N, C-alpha and C positions, 0 to 999 in steps of 0.2 A: 845754391843759395834758395832754399824753399820758399821764403817770404816773397822774394821777387818773382818767382815763377807763378805764385797765386795771382799777383797783380796782373800778370799777363794773360792768365787764363780767364780773368774777369774783365772782358772787354767792354761791356755795356754797362751803363748805370744800373739796370735791372739785375744784371748778374752780380755786380758789386752789392746791390742791396740784398739780394737773396743770400749772398755769402755772410754778409754781416748779420742779417736776421737770424740764420740758422746758426752758423758757427760761433760767432762773437757774442750775440745776445742770449738766443734760446738755449744753446748747449753750454756756452761759456758761463752763464749766470745760473744754469740748471733750473730754468723757469718752470719746467714740468713738475718739479718738487714742491713749488708753492702754488700749483693749480693754474698756471697760465699755460694756454695751448699755443702752439706754433701759429695757428691761424690768427691769434690776437695780436700777433706782432707784425702788423701792416706797416707799409711805407709811411703812413701819416699818423699813425697813433702816437700821442704824446708819451714819451718815455718817463718823464719825471713829474708828471702832473697827476693829481688824484682821479681826474676823469680819464686817464690814460692807463698807463702800466704801473705808475706810482713807484718807480725805482727810486732809490736813494742816491746820495752822493758817491757812496762807495761803489755802487753799481756802476756809476758814471766813470769813475776812475778805472774800473775793470774794463769797461767798454773801450775806453780810449787805449788802454794797454793792449787789448785784443786787435783793435784796428791796426795799431802800430805793427804788432807782431805778425798779423795775417797779411797785411799790404806792404811790409817793409818800410814803413814810415817812422820818422822820428820827430815827435811834436814837442816843443818846449813853450815856455811862457804861456801855458793855458791858464786862462782865468774864467770867472763866471760869465763874462760877456762872451768868450769863445764858446763856452758850453752851451749858452742859450742860443747863440747864432748857428752853430754847426752840429750840435749833438741832441737837439731836442727830438728828433725823429730818425727813423731809419732812412728815409728819403735824403734828409739833410746830410747825414753822415756819408751816404753813398756819393752825394754831389761833391762833398769835400774830398773824398778819396779820388773820385774820377778827376777832379781839377788839378790835384796834386800829382797824380799819376800821368796825366796828360802832359803837364809841364816837364816832369822828371828832373826837376831842379829845386834848390831851396826856394821857397816861397811861402807865402801866406795865403790861405783861403780867404776870399773876400766876397762879398755880395755882388760886386761888379765883375768878378771873374779874373781881375788882374792880380799880379803878385807885386806886393810892395815891399820896400826894404824894411820898414819900421811901422806897421800899421798901429793905430792907438790901442786897439783891443783885439788881438788875434794871436795865433800860435805860429811860431817859426817851424817850418816843416822841412826836413831834409830827407832825401831818399837814402835808406840804408845801402851802403856799398860792400859790406862785408864786415867781417870781425876786426876789431881793432888790433893793431900789433904794435909792438914797441921797436922803435927804430935805433 
């Protein structure tokens, strides 16, 4: 399972951020084609604000899909509050991936680092364990 192997090769938050920055955001969104340099995609640049990269909501969905694919996560119940809290910067995305990967179980990223069963505004995340099969 390729996705799970990638999570294990990215051990630190810095390595996770580098992978998100290059593979998911820069290459995944083809930012070079719109004149954005890789050096502009820093850990703390705002991804969806005019004074940052000014990406749109479709880009946000593509980033979430890329994070799920690259790190073997499955996020559901994603809403605007989740996007604002966990997806505003590369650094926040990396922290979310690190927290979920460290737990290795279903949970929700939260600002206090704990997993709750049903947080008011967050996404339920589960580790991908392989392809679905019919029993």
